[in-house]
BADRENLUM-618192 format. One record per residue: x, y, z of N, C-alpha, C in turn. Coordinates in Angstrom, 1 decimal. Layout:
N
R    neast   nnorth      nup   caeast   canorth     caup    ceast   cnorth      cup
R        X        Y        Z        X         Y        Z        X        Y        Z
...
//
This chain:
365
R    neast   nnorth      nup   caeast   canorth     caup    ceast   cnorth      cup
R     96.6    112.2    117.0     95.6     111.3    117.5     94.7    110.9    116.3
R     94.4    109.6    116.1     93.6     109.2    114.9     92.2    109.7    115.0
R     91.6    109.9    113.8     90.2     110.4    113.7     89.3    109.3    114.1
R     88.1    109.7    114.4     87.0     108.6    114.8     86.8    107.7    113.6
R     86.9    108.2    112.4     86.7     107.4    111.2     87.8    106.3    111.1
R     89.1    106.8    111.3     90.2     105.9    111.2     90.1    104.8    112.3
R     89.7    105.3    113.5     89.5     104.3    114.6     88.5    103.2    114.3
R     87.4    103.6    113.8     86.4     102.6    113.4     86.9    101.7    112.3
R     87.6    102.3    111.4     88.1     101.4    110.3     89.1    100.4    110.8
R     89.8    100.8    111.8     90.8      99.9    112.4     90.1     98.7    113.1
R     89.0     99.1    113.8     88.2      98.0    114.5     87.6     97.0    113.5
R     87.1     97.6    112.4     86.5      96.7    111.3     87.6     95.8    110.7
R     88.8     96.4    110.5     89.9      95.6    109.9     90.3     94.5    110.9
R     90.4     94.8    112.2     90.8      93.8    113.2     89.7     92.7    113.3
R     88.4     93.1    113.2     87.4      92.1    113.3     87.4     91.1    112.1
R     87.9     91.6    111.0     87.9      90.8    109.8     89.2     90.0    109.6
R     90.2     90.2    110.5     91.4      89.5    110.4     91.3     88.1    111.0
R     92.0     87.2    110.4     91.9      85.8    110.9     92.6     85.8    112.3
R     92.1     85.0    113.2     92.8      84.9    114.5     94.1     84.2    114.3
R     95.1     84.7    115.1     96.4      84.1    115.1     96.4     82.8    115.9
R     97.3     81.9    115.5     97.5      80.6    116.2     98.9     80.5    116.5
R     99.2     79.4    117.2    100.6      79.1    117.6    101.5     78.9    116.4
R    100.9     78.6    115.2    101.7      78.4    114.0    102.3     79.8    113.6
R    101.6     80.9    114.0    102.2      82.2    113.6    103.4     82.6    114.5
R    103.6     81.8    115.6    104.8      82.0    116.4    105.8     80.9    116.2
R    105.7     80.2    115.0    106.7      79.2    114.7    106.3     77.8    115.2
R    105.0     77.6    115.7    104.5      76.3    116.2    105.4     75.7    117.2
R    105.7     76.4    118.3    106.6      75.9    119.4    105.9     74.7    120.1
R    106.7     73.8    120.6    106.3      72.7    121.4    106.4     73.0    122.9
R    107.3     74.0    123.2    107.5      74.3    124.6    107.8     75.8    124.8
R    107.5     76.2    126.0    108.0      77.6    126.5    108.9     77.4    127.7
R    109.9     78.2    127.8    110.8      78.2    128.9    111.4     79.6    129.1
R    111.6     80.0    130.3    112.3      81.3    130.6    113.7     81.0    131.0
R    114.6     81.9    130.8    116.0      81.7    131.2    116.7     83.0    131.5
R    117.8     82.9    132.2    118.7      84.0    132.4    119.8     83.9    131.4
R    120.1     84.9    130.6    121.1      84.8    129.5    122.5     85.2    130.1
R    123.5     85.0    129.2    124.9      85.2    129.7    125.1     86.6    130.1
R    124.4     87.6    129.5    124.6      89.0    129.9    123.7     89.4    131.0
R    123.1     88.4    131.8    122.3      88.7    132.9    120.9     89.2    132.6
R    120.5     89.3    131.4    119.2      89.6    131.0    118.3     88.4    131.0
R    117.0     88.6    130.9    116.0      87.5    131.0    115.1     87.5    129.8
R    114.7     86.3    129.4    113.9      86.2    128.2    113.0     84.9    128.3
R    111.9     84.9    127.5    111.0      83.8    127.4    111.3     83.2    126.0
R    111.5     81.9    125.9    111.9      81.3    124.6    110.8     80.3    124.2
R    110.5     80.2    122.9    109.7      79.2    122.4    110.7     78.2    121.8
R    110.4     76.9    122.1    111.3      75.8    121.7    110.6     74.8    120.8
R    111.3     74.2    119.8    110.7      73.2    119.0    110.7     71.8    119.8
R    110.3     70.8    119.1    110.2      69.5    119.8    111.5     69.0    120.3
R    112.6     69.4    119.7    114.0      68.9    120.1    114.6     69.9    121.1
R    113.9     71.0    121.4    114.5      72.0    122.3    115.3     73.1    121.8
R    115.2     73.3    120.4    115.9      74.4    119.8    115.1     75.6    119.7
R    115.7     76.8    119.8    115.0      78.1    119.8    114.2     78.3    118.6
R    112.9     78.8    118.8    112.1      79.3    117.7    111.8     80.8    117.8
R    111.7     81.3    119.1    111.6      82.7    119.3    112.1     83.1    120.6
R    112.3     84.4    120.8    112.8      85.0    122.1    112.1     86.3    122.3
R    111.5     86.4    123.6    110.8      87.6    124.0    111.5     88.1    125.2
R    112.0     89.3    125.3    112.7      89.8    126.5    111.7     89.9    127.6
R    112.3     89.7    128.8    111.5      89.8    130.1    112.2     90.8    131.0
R    111.4     91.5    131.9    112.0      92.5    132.8    112.7     91.9    133.9
R    112.6     90.6    134.2    113.3      90.0    135.3    113.0     88.5    135.4
R    113.5     87.9    136.4    113.3      86.5    136.6    111.9     86.2    136.9
R    111.3     85.1    136.4    110.0      84.7    136.7    110.0     83.3    137.3
R    108.8     82.7    137.2    108.7      81.3    137.7    108.1     80.4    136.7
R    106.9     80.6    136.2    106.3      79.7    135.2    105.4     80.5    134.3
R    105.0     79.9    133.2    104.1      80.5    132.3    102.9     79.6    132.0
R    101.8     80.2    131.7    100.6      79.5    131.2    100.4     79.8    129.7
R    100.3     78.7    128.9    100.2      78.9    127.5     98.7     78.8    127.1
R     98.2     79.8    126.3     96.9      79.7    125.8     96.7     78.5    124.9
R     95.6     77.8    125.0     95.5      76.5    124.1     95.5     76.7    122.6
R     95.1     77.9    122.2     95.0      78.1    120.7     95.8     79.4    120.3
R     95.5     80.5    120.9     96.2      81.8    120.5     97.7     81.8    120.9
R     98.5     82.4    120.2    100.0      82.5    120.6    100.2     83.4    121.7
R     99.6     83.2    122.8     99.8      84.0    124.0    100.2     83.2    125.2
R    101.1     83.8    126.0    101.6      83.2    127.2    101.5     84.2    128.3
R    101.1     83.7    129.5    101.0      84.6    130.7    102.2     84.1    131.6
R    103.1     85.1    131.8    104.4      84.8    132.5    104.3     85.4    133.9
R    104.5     84.6    134.9    104.3      85.0    136.3    105.6     85.3    137.0
R    105.6     86.4    137.7    106.8      86.8    138.6    106.9     85.7    139.7
R    108.2     85.6    140.2    108.4      84.7    141.3    107.6     85.1    142.5
R    107.2     84.2    143.3    106.5      84.5    144.5    107.4     85.2    145.5
R    106.8     86.1    146.3    105.5      86.7    146.2    105.4     87.7    145.0
R    104.7     87.3    144.0    104.7      88.0    142.7    103.6     89.1    142.7
R    104.0     90.3    142.2    103.1      91.4    142.1    102.6     91.7    140.7
R    103.1     90.9    139.7    102.7      91.1    138.4    102.8     89.8    137.6
R    102.0     89.8    136.5    102.1      88.7    135.5    102.0     89.4    134.1
R    102.8     89.0    133.2    102.8      89.6    131.8    102.1     88.7    130.8
R    101.2     89.3    130.1    100.6      88.6    128.9    101.4     88.9    127.7
R    102.0     87.9    127.1    102.9      88.1    126.0    102.3     87.6    124.7
R    102.4     88.4    123.7    102.0      88.0    122.3    103.3     87.4    121.7
R    103.3     86.0    121.7    104.5      85.3    121.2    104.7     85.4    119.7
R    103.7     85.7    118.9    103.8      85.9    117.5    104.5     87.2    117.1
R    104.2     88.2    117.9    104.8      89.5    117.6    105.9     89.9    118.5
R    106.1     89.0    119.6    107.3      89.2    120.5    107.1     90.5    121.3
R    106.0     90.7    122.0    105.8      91.8    122.8    104.8     91.6    123.9
R    105.0     92.4    125.0    104.0      92.4    126.1    102.8     93.1    125.7
R    101.6     92.5    125.9    100.3      93.2    125.6     99.5     93.6    126.8
R     99.8     93.0    127.9     99.1      93.3    129.1    100.0     93.1    130.3
R     99.8     93.8    131.4    100.5      93.5    132.6     99.4     93.4    133.7
R     99.3     92.2    134.3     98.2      92.0    135.3     98.8     92.2    136.7
R     98.0     92.8    137.5     98.4      93.0    138.9     97.3     92.5    139.8
R     97.6     91.7    140.9     96.5      91.2    141.8     95.9     92.4    142.5
R     94.7     92.2    143.0     94.0      93.3    143.8     94.8     93.6    145.1
R     94.5     94.7    145.7     95.2      95.0    147.0     95.0     93.9    148.0
R     96.1     93.6    148.7     96.0      92.5    149.7     96.2     91.1    149.1
R     96.6     91.0    147.9     96.9      89.7    147.2     98.3     89.7    146.6
R     98.8     88.5    146.4    100.0      88.4    145.5     99.9     87.1    144.8
R    100.5     87.0    143.7    100.5      85.8    142.9    101.5     84.7    143.5
R    101.2     83.5    143.2    102.1      82.4    143.7    102.9     81.7    142.5
R    102.9     82.4    141.3    103.8      81.9    140.3    103.2     81.0    139.2
R    101.9     80.7    139.3    101.3      79.7    138.3     99.9     80.2    137.9
R     99.5     79.7    136.7     98.2      80.0    136.3     97.7     78.9    135.3
R     96.5     78.9    134.9     95.9      77.9    133.9     94.8     78.5    133.2
R     94.6     78.2    131.9     93.4      78.6    131.2     92.3     77.6    131.3
R     91.1     78.1    131.4     89.9      77.4    131.4     88.9     77.9    130.4
R     87.7     77.2    130.3     86.7      77.6    129.4     87.1     77.9    127.9
R     87.9     76.9    127.4     88.4      77.0    126.1     89.4     78.1    125.9
R     90.0     78.6    127.0     91.0      79.6    126.9     90.5     81.0    127.2
R     89.2     81.2    127.5     88.7      82.5    127.7     88.9     83.0    129.1
R     89.1     82.0    130.1     89.3      82.4    131.5     90.7     82.0    131.9
R     91.4     82.9    132.5     92.7      82.6    133.1     92.5     82.5    134.6
R     93.0     81.4    135.2     92.9      81.3    136.6     94.3     81.4    137.2
R     94.5     82.2    138.3     95.8      82.4    138.9     95.8     82.0    140.4
R     96.9     81.4    140.8     97.0      81.1    142.2     97.5     82.3    143.0
R     96.8     82.6    144.1     97.1      83.8    144.9     97.0     83.6    146.4
R     97.6     84.5    147.1     97.6      84.5    148.6     96.7     85.7    149.0
R     95.8     85.5    149.9     95.1      86.6    150.6     95.9     86.9    151.8
R     96.7     88.0    151.7     97.8      88.2    152.6     97.3     88.3    154.1
R     96.3     89.0    154.4     95.9      89.2    155.8     95.5     87.9    156.5
R     94.7     87.0    155.8     94.3      85.8    156.4     95.2     84.6    156.1
R     96.0     84.7    155.1     96.9      83.6    154.7     96.1     82.5    153.9
R     94.9     82.8    153.6     94.1      81.8    152.8     94.4     81.9    151.3
R     94.3     80.8    150.7     94.5      80.7    149.2     93.3     81.2    148.4
R     93.6     81.9    147.3     92.6      82.3    146.4     93.0     82.0    145.0
R     92.0     81.8    144.2     92.1      81.6    142.7     91.5     82.8    142.0
R     92.3     83.6    141.4     91.8      84.8    140.7     91.3     84.3    139.3
R     90.3     85.0    138.9     89.7      84.7    137.6     89.7     85.9    136.7
R     90.2     85.8    135.5     90.4      86.9    134.5     89.8     86.5    133.2
R     89.2     87.5    132.5     88.5      87.2    131.2     89.4     87.7    130.1
R     89.9     86.8    129.3     90.7      87.2    128.1     89.9     88.0    127.1
R     88.6     87.7    126.9     87.8      88.4    125.9     87.6     89.8    126.3
R     87.7     90.1    127.6     87.6      91.5    128.1     88.9     92.1    128.4
R     89.9     91.7    127.7     91.3      92.3    127.9     91.9     91.9    129.2
R     91.7     90.6    129.6     92.2      90.1    130.8     91.7     90.9    132.0
R     90.5     91.4    132.0     89.9      92.0    133.2     89.6     91.0    134.2
R     89.9     91.4    135.5     89.6      90.5    136.6     88.1     90.5    136.8
R     87.5     89.2    136.9     86.1      89.1    137.0     85.6     88.4    138.2
R     86.6     88.1    139.1     86.2      87.5    140.4     87.3     86.6    140.9
R     87.0     85.9    142.0     88.0      85.0    142.7     87.2     84.0    143.5
R     87.8     82.8    143.7     87.2      81.8    144.5     88.3     81.3    145.5
R     87.8     80.8    146.6     88.8      80.2    147.6     89.4     78.9    147.1
R     90.7     78.8    147.4     91.4      77.6    146.9     91.2     76.3    147.7
R     90.6     76.5    148.9     90.3      75.4    149.7     91.5     75.0    150.6
R     92.5     75.9    150.7     93.6      75.7    151.6     94.5     76.9    151.7
R     95.7     76.7    152.1     96.7      77.7    152.3     97.9     77.5    151.3
R     98.4     78.6    150.7     99.5      78.5    149.8     99.3     77.7    148.5
R     98.2     78.0    147.8     98.1      77.4    146.5     99.3     77.7    145.6
R     99.8     76.7    145.0    101.0      76.9    144.1    100.6     76.6    142.6
R    100.9     75.5    142.1    100.5      75.2    140.7     99.0     74.8    140.7
R     98.3     75.2    139.6     97.0      74.9    139.3     96.9     74.3    137.9
R     96.1     73.3    137.7     96.0      72.7    136.3     94.5     72.5    136.0
R     94.2     72.7    134.7     92.8      72.4    134.2     92.7     70.9    134.1
R     91.7     70.3    134.7     91.3      68.9    134.5     90.3     68.8    133.4
R     89.4     69.8    133.3     88.5      70.0    132.2     88.2     71.4    132.0
R     87.3     71.8    131.1     87.1      73.2    130.9     86.6     74.0    132.0
R     86.0     73.3    133.0     85.4      74.0    134.2     85.8     73.5    135.5
R     86.9     72.7    135.5     87.4      72.1    136.7     88.9     72.2    136.9
R     89.3     72.7    138.0     90.8      72.9    138.3     91.2     71.9    139.3
R     92.4     71.5    139.3     93.1      70.8    140.4     94.1     71.7    141.0
R     94.1     71.9    142.3     94.9      72.9    143.0     95.9     72.2    143.9
R     97.1     72.6    143.9     98.1      72.1    144.8     98.2     73.2    146.0
R     97.5     72.9    147.0     97.6      73.8    148.2     98.8     73.3    149.0
R     99.9     74.1    148.9    101.1      73.7    149.6    101.1     73.7    151.1
R    100.2     74.4    151.7    100.0      74.4    153.1    100.9     75.4    153.8
R    101.8     76.1    153.2    102.8      76.9    153.9    102.3     78.4    153.8
R    102.1     79.0    155.0    101.7      80.4    155.0    102.9     81.3    155.0
R    102.9     82.3    154.1    103.9      83.3    154.0    103.3     84.7    154.1
R    104.2     85.7    154.2    103.7      87.1    154.2    104.8     87.9    153.5
R    104.4     88.8    152.6    105.5      89.6    151.8    106.4     90.3    152.7
R    106.0     90.7    153.9    106.9      91.5    154.8    107.9     90.6    155.4
R    107.7     89.2    155.3    108.7      88.3    155.9    109.4     87.5    154.8
R    109.3     88.0    153.5    110.0      87.3    152.4    109.4     85.9    152.2
R    110.3     84.9    152.2    109.9      83.6    152.0    109.9     82.8    153.4
R    109.9     83.5    154.5    109.8      82.8    155.8    108.5     82.0    155.9
R    108.7     80.8    156.4    107.5      79.9    156.5    106.9     80.1    157.9
R    105.7     80.5    158.0    105.1      81.0    159.3    104.3     80.0    160.0
R    104.0     78.8    159.5    103.1      77.9    160.1    103.5     76.5    160.0
R    104.8     76.1    160.1    105.2      74.8    159.9    104.6     73.8    160.9
R    104.3     74.2    162.1    103.8      73.3    163.0    102.3     72.9    162.7
R    101.6     73.7    162.0    100.2      73.5    161.7     99.9     73.3    160.2
R    100.9     73.3    159.4    100.7      73.3    157.9    100.0     72.0    157.6
R     99.1     72.1    156.6     98.2      71.0    156.2     98.1     71.1    154.7
R     99.0     70.5    153.9     98.9      70.5    152.4     97.6     69.7    151.9
R     97.2     70.1    150.8     96.0      69.3    150.2     96.0     69.4    148.7
R     95.3     68.5    148.1     95.1      68.5    146.7     93.5     68.7    146.6
R     93.1     69.7    145.9     91.7      70.1    145.8     91.3     70.2    144.4
R     90.1     69.5    144.1     89.5      69.7    142.8     88.4     70.7    143.0
R     88.5     71.8    142.1     87.7      73.0    142.4     86.9     73.4    141.1
R     85.6     73.6    141.2     84.9      74.0    140.1     85.0     75.5    139.9
R     84.7     76.1    138.8     84.8      77.5    138.5     83.8     78.3    139.4
R     82.8     77.6    139.9     81.8      78.3    140.8     82.4     78.4    142.2
R     83.5     77.7    142.5     84.1      77.7    143.8     83.7     76.5    144.7
R     83.0     75.6    144.1     82.7      74.4    144.8     83.8     73.4    144.9
R     84.1     72.9    146.1     85.1      71.9    146.2     84.5     70.5    145.8
R     84.9     69.9    144.7     84.4      68.7    144.3     85.0     67.5    144.9
R     86.3     67.6    145.3     87.0      66.6    146.1     88.2     67.2    146.7
R     88.6     66.7    147.9     89.7      67.2    148.6     90.6     66.0    149.1
R     91.9     66.0    148.9     92.7      64.9    149.2     93.8     65.4    150.2
R     93.9     64.8    151.3     95.0      65.2    152.3     95.9     64.0    152.5
R     97.2     64.4    152.9     98.2      63.4    153.2     98.0     62.9    154.7
R     98.7     61.7    154.9     98.7      61.2    156.3     99.3     62.3    157.2
R     98.7     62.5    158.4     99.2      63.5    159.3    100.8     63.5    159.6
R    101.3     62.3    159.5    102.8      62.1    159.7    103.6     62.8    158.6
R    102.9     63.1    157.4    103.5      63.8    156.3    103.0     65.2    156.1
R    102.5     65.8    157.2    101.9      67.2    157.1    103.0     68.2    156.7
R    104.3     67.9    156.8    105.3      68.8    156.3    105.7     68.6    154.9
R    105.0     67.8    154.1    105.2      67.5    152.7    104.4     68.5    151.9
R    104.9     69.6    151.5    104.2      70.6    150.8    103.9     70.2    149.4
R    102.6     70.1    149.0    102.2      69.8    147.6    102.4     71.0    146.8
R    103.3     70.9    145.7    103.7      72.1    145.0    103.3     72.1    143.5
R    103.7     71.0    142.8    103.5      71.0    141.4    102.7     69.9    140.9
R    102.1     70.1    139.7    101.1      69.1    139.2    101.3     68.8    137.7
R    100.8     67.6    137.4    100.7      67.2    136.0     99.4     66.4    135.9
R     98.7     66.5    134.7     97.5      65.7    134.5     97.7     64.8    133.3
R     97.4     63.5    133.5     97.6      62.5    132.5     96.4     62.6    131.5
R     96.6     62.0    130.3     95.4      62.0    129.3     94.2     61.4    129.9
R     94.3     60.4    130.8     93.1      59.8    131.4     92.6     60.4    132.6
R     93.2     61.6    133.0     92.7      62.3    134.2     93.5     62.1    135.5
R     94.4     61.1    135.5     95.2      60.9    136.7     96.0     62.1    136.9
R     96.1     62.5    138.2     96.9      63.6    138.6     98.2     63.2    139.3
R     99.3     63.7    138.9    100.6      63.5    139.5    101.0     64.8    140.3
R    101.4     64.6    141.5    101.8      65.8    142.3    103.2     65.6    142.9
R    104.0     66.7    142.8    105.3      66.7    143.4    105.4     67.5    144.6
R    106.2     67.1    145.6    106.2      67.7    146.9    107.6     68.2    147.4
R    107.6     69.1    148.4    108.8      69.6    148.9    108.7     69.4    150.5
R    109.6     68.6    151.0    109.6      68.3    152.4    110.2     69.4    153.3
R    109.5     69.8    154.3    109.9      70.9    155.2    110.6     70.4    156.4
R    110.8     69.1    156.5    111.6      68.5    157.6    113.1     68.3    157.2
R    113.8     67.4    157.8    115.2      67.1    157.5    115.3     66.5    156.1
R    116.2     67.0    155.3    116.4      66.3    153.9    116.7     64.9    154.0
R    117.4     64.5    155.1    117.8      63.1    155.3    116.7     62.1    155.6
R    115.4     62.7    155.8    114.3      61.8    156.1    113.9     60.9    155.0
R    114.2     61.3    153.8    114.0      60.4    152.6    112.5     60.1    152.4
R    111.6     61.1    152.6    110.2      60.8    152.4    109.8     60.8    150.9
R    108.7     60.2    150.6    108.2      60.2    149.2    108.0     61.7    148.7
R    108.3     62.0    147.5    108.1      63.3    146.9    107.2     63.3    145.7
R    106.7     62.2    145.4    105.7      62.0    144.3    104.5     61.4    144.7
R    103.3     61.9    144.3    102.0      61.3    144.6    101.2     61.2    143.3
R    100.4     60.2    143.3     99.5      60.0    142.2     98.0     59.9    142.7
R     97.1     60.4    142.0     95.7      60.4    142.4     94.7     60.3    141.3
R     93.7     59.4    141.5     92.6      59.3    140.6     91.3     59.7    141.4
R     90.4     60.4    140.8     89.2      60.9    141.5     88.5     59.8    142.1
R     88.1     60.0    143.4     87.4      59.0    144.2     88.2     58.0    144.9
R     89.5     58.0    144.7     90.4      57.1    145.4     91.4     57.7    146.3
R     92.2     56.9    147.0     93.2      57.5    147.9     94.4     57.9    147.1
R     95.3     58.8    147.6     96.5      59.1    147.0     97.5     57.9    147.1
R     98.3     57.7    146.0     99.4      56.7    146.0    100.7     57.5    146.1
R    101.5     57.2    147.1    102.8      57.9    147.2    103.9     56.9    146.6
R    104.7     57.5    145.7    105.6      56.7    145.0    107.0     57.1    145.4
R    107.9     56.1    145.6    109.3      56.4    146.0    110.2     55.3    145.5
R    111.5     55.7    145.4    112.6      54.8    145.0    113.1     54.2    146.3
R    114.3     53.5    146.2    114.9      53.0    147.4    115.4     54.1    148.3
R    115.7     53.8    149.6    116.0      54.8    150.6    117.2     55.7    150.2
R    118.2     55.1    149.6    119.4      55.9    149.3    119.1     57.0    148.2
R    118.3     56.6    147.2    117.8      57.5    146.2    116.9     58.6    146.8
R    116.0     58.2    147.7    115.2      59.2    148.3    115.9     60.2    149.1
R    116.9     59.8    149.8    117.7      60.7    150.6    118.5     61.6    149.7
R    119.0     61.1    148.5    119.7      61.9    147.6    118.9     63.0    147.0
R    117.6     63.0    147.0    116.8      64.0    146.5    116.8     65.3    147.3
R    117.2     65.2    148.5    117.3      66.3    149.5    116.0     66.9    149.8
R    114.9     66.1    149.7    113.6      66.6    150.1    112.9     67.6    149.2
R    113.4     67.7    148.0    112.9      68.8    147.1    112.7     68.3    145.7
R    111.4     68.3    145.3    111.0      68.0    143.9    110.8     69.3    143.2
R    111.3     69.5    142.0    111.2      70.8    141.3    110.0     70.8    140.3
R    109.8     69.9    139.4    108.8      69.8    138.5    108.3     68.4    138.3
R    107.1     68.2    137.7    106.6      66.9    137.5    105.9     66.9    136.1
R    105.9     65.7    135.4    105.3      65.6    134.1    104.8     64.2    133.9
R    103.7     64.0    133.1    103.2      62.7    132.7    103.5     62.6    131.2
R    104.0     61.5    130.8    104.3      61.3    129.4    103.1     61.4    128.5
R    103.3     61.7    127.3    102.1      61.9    126.4    101.2     60.7    126.3
R    101.8     59.5    126.4    101.0      58.3    126.3    100.4     57.9    127.7
R    100.7     58.6    128.7    100.2      58.4    130.1    100.8     57.3    130.8
R    101.8     56.6    130.3    102.3      55.4    130.9    103.4     55.7    132.0
R    104.1     56.8    131.9    105.2      57.1    132.8    105.0     58.5    133.4
R    105.6     58.7    134.6    105.6      59.9    135.3    107.1     60.2    135.6
R    107.5     61.5    135.4    108.9      61.9    135.8    108.8     63.1    136.7
R    109.7     63.2    137.6    109.9      64.5    138.4    111.4     64.7    138.6
R    111.7     66.0    138.7    113.0      66.5    138.9    113.3     66.8    140.3
R    114.6     66.7    140.7    115.1      67.2    142.0    116.3     68.0    141.8
R    116.2     69.3    141.6    117.4      70.1    141.3    118.5     70.1    142.4
R    118.1     70.1    143.6    119.1      70.1    144.7    119.8     68.8    144.8
R    119.2     67.7    144.4    119.8      66.4    144.4    120.4     66.0    143.1
R    120.1     66.8    142.1    120.6      66.5    140.7    120.1     65.2    140.2
R    118.8     65.0    140.3    118.2      63.7    139.8    116.9     64.0    139.0
R    116.6     63.0    138.1    115.3      62.9    137.5    114.9     61.4    137.7
R    113.7     61.3    138.3    113.2      60.0    138.6    112.0     59.7    137.7
R    111.9     58.4    137.2    110.8      58.0    136.4    110.1     56.8    137.0
R    108.8     56.9    137.0    107.9      55.9    137.6    106.8     55.5    136.5
R    106.2     54.3    136.7    105.1      54.0    135.9    103.8     54.6    136.5
R    102.7     54.5    135.8    101.4      55.1    136.2    100.9     54.6    137.5
R    101.3     53.4    137.9    100.9      52.8    139.1    101.8     53.2    140.3
R    102.9     54.0    140.0    103.7      54.4    141.1    105.0     53.5    141.3
R    105.2     52.6    140.4    106.4      51.7    140.5    107.6     52.5    140.0
R    108.7     52.4    140.8    110.0      53.1    140.4    110.6     52.4    139.2
R    111.0     53.2    138.2    111.6      52.6    137.0    113.1     53.0    136.8
R    113.4     54.3    137.1    114.8      54.7    136.7    115.1     56.0    137.5
R    116.4     56.2    137.7    117.0      57.4    138.3    118.1     57.9    137.4
R    118.1     59.1    137.0    119.2      59.7    136.1    119.8     60.9    136.8
R    121.1     61.0    136.8    121.8      62.1    137.4    122.1     63.3    136.4
R    121.8     64.5    136.9    122.1      65.7    136.1    122.1     66.9    137.1
R    123.1     67.6    137.1    123.2      68.8    138.1    122.2     69.8    137.7
R    121.5     70.3    138.8    120.5      71.4    138.6    119.4     71.2    137.6
R    119.0     69.9    137.4    117.9      69.7    136.5    116.6     70.0    137.2
R    115.7     70.8    136.5    114.5      71.2    137.1    113.3     71.1    136.2
R    113.4     71.7    135.0    112.2      71.7    134.1    112.0     70.3    133.5
R    110.8     69.9    133.4    110.4      68.7    132.7    109.0     68.8    132.2
R    108.8     68.3    131.0    107.5      68.3    130.3    107.3     67.1    129.4
R    106.1     66.8    129.1    105.9      65.6    128.2    106.5     65.7    126.9
R    106.9     64.6    126.3    107.5      64.6    124.9    106.4     64.9    123.9
R    106.7     65.1    122.7    105.8      65.4    121.6    105.2     64.1    121.1
R    104.4     64.3    120.0    103.8      63.1    119.4    104.8     62.1    118.9
R    106.0     62.6    118.5    107.1      61.7    118.0    107.8     61.0    119.2
R    107.6     61.5    120.4    108.3      60.9    121.5    107.4     60.8    122.7
R    106.2     60.3    122.5    105.1      60.3    123.4    105.4     59.5    124.7
R    106.4     58.6    124.6    106.7      57.8    125.8    107.7     58.4    126.7
R    108.2     59.6    126.3    109.3      60.2    127.0    109.0     61.7    127.4
R    110.1     62.4    127.7    110.0      63.8    128.3    111.1     64.6    127.7
R    110.9     65.9    127.8    112.0      66.9    127.6    112.3     67.5    128.9
R    113.6     67.8    129.2    114.0      68.3    130.5    115.0     69.4    130.3
R    115.1     70.4    131.2    116.1      71.5    131.2    116.8     71.6    132.5
R    118.0     72.3    132.4    118.7      72.5    133.7    119.2     73.9    133.8
R    119.8     74.2    134.9    120.3      75.6    135.2    121.6     75.9    134.5
R    122.2     75.0    133.8    123.4      75.2    133.0    123.2     75.3    131.5
R    121.9     75.4    131.1    121.6      75.5    129.7    121.3     74.3    129.0
R    121.4     73.1    129.6    121.1      71.9    129.0    119.6     71.6    128.7
R    119.4     71.1    127.5    118.1      70.6    127.1    118.2     69.1    126.7
R    117.5     68.2    127.3    117.7      66.8    127.2    116.4     66.1    127.0
R    116.4     65.1    126.1    115.3      64.1    126.0    115.5     63.1    127.2
R    114.4     62.6    127.7    114.5      61.7    128.9    113.5     60.6    128.8
R    113.9     59.5    129.2    112.9      58.3    129.3    113.5     57.4    130.3
R    113.0     56.1    130.4    113.6      55.2    131.3    115.0     54.8    131.0
R    115.5     55.0    129.8    116.8      54.6    129.4    117.9     55.6    129.8
R    117.5     56.9    129.9    118.5      57.8    130.3    118.2     59.2    129.8
R    119.2     60.1    129.8    119.1      61.5    129.4    120.0     61.6    128.1
R    119.4     62.3    127.1    120.2      62.4    125.8    120.2     63.9    125.5
R    121.4     64.5    125.4    121.4      66.0    125.1    120.8     66.3    123.8
R    120.1     67.5    123.8    119.5      68.0    122.5    120.0     69.3    122.2
R    120.3     70.2    123.2    120.8      71.5    122.9    121.5     72.0    124.2
R    122.3     73.0    124.1    123.1      73.5    125.2    123.4     75.0    125.0
R    122.4     75.9    124.9    122.7      77.3    124.7    123.3     77.9    126.0
R    123.9     79.1    125.8    124.6      79.7    126.9    123.6     80.5    127.7
R    122.9     79.8    128.5    121.9      80.4    129.4    121.5     79.5    130.6
R    120.9     80.0    131.6    120.4      79.2    132.7    118.9     79.1    132.7
R    118.4     77.9    132.4    117.0      77.8    132.3    116.4     77.9    133.7
R    115.2     78.5    133.7    114.5      78.7    135.0    113.7     77.4    135.4
R    112.9     77.5    136.4    112.3      76.3    137.1    111.5     75.4    136.2
R    110.7     75.9    135.3    109.7      75.1    134.6    109.8     75.2    133.1
R    109.4     74.0    132.5    109.3      73.9    131.1    107.8     73.6    130.8
R    107.2     74.4    129.9    105.8      74.3    129.7    105.5     73.8    128.3
R    104.7     72.7    128.3    104.3      72.1    127.0    103.2     72.9    126.4
R    103.3     73.4    125.1    102.3      74.1    124.4    101.3     73.2    123.8
R    100.0     73.5    123.9     99.0      72.7    123.2     98.6     71.5    124.0
R     99.0     71.3    125.2     98.6      70.1    126.0     97.2     70.3    126.6
R     96.3     69.7    125.9     94.9      69.9    126.3     94.5     69.3    127.7
R     93.5     69.8    128.3     93.0      69.2    129.5     92.4     67.9    129.3
R     92.5     67.0    130.3     92.0      65.6    130.1     90.5     65.7    130.0
//
């Protein structure tokens, strides 16, 4: 055991050390989790073209990660209903914390940093009531849990920072219970919503869909540089209904539902996987892994292009060199640049990419 003097000396040395940045982890543009050929799991840092920069082993399959805006840290969430989240030091390639929700809660697979990166917000389920919660954790206090606020709905899934003290929450509307696995317990009464939520718990704005679309679970989010929110949905009715799976919203206005022609809508099989807004804010893309499609729209919701690719799911904005486009991943290991013109292969490692591709350093609007 180190002496008290050695311990204090270590604290002084740490205090005097310069803070690490993403440059210390190779300056990744993206984070993505994958299952490798030997059935193990890992989190990868990727460069702008989708090539590996680092690899950190994971204990199992997860869902998504939240990247700290400055420090080379990522919080990796277990698949819902998740009982843990891992805080990963990407520069040193190791787990530094394991977060667990309080008794009677579980994670829903997503999180977001607020307050310049000092607060981690996590989407959670209050199991007994089925109500959504947003957990709040202090990074400066070793990711100690410091409170929670109501999400304003049921089944919050992805959450995104709109500003340093404002979240937008995708309340999917579907009630689940860990004892029932992923069984959906309230389809007849589900009511998805998009909620803008302050850190104090105040609902600043709430957006609901037409009652005829109450089975359209709002699941994933992207925020444009000008604050427009894109949301991707998963239809709980018949896949052949061909309902819109992409919505766009600006504060104070009604939601705009965007769709392609009926044949393309039916081909999506009622399931959108991820959504992204291009770096220049002019185009929006979402993936449909079941239908093997990537659709591209303009910022007003006009359909621009459909590209076919089996099991495509991850999508994120392009970098400064490709601000008009996107990077996408699939379950077969493919990494592709994407825009209105098509998909262009960038890498194809021997692994199965998981659901989401996370852009590092994408600031809140």
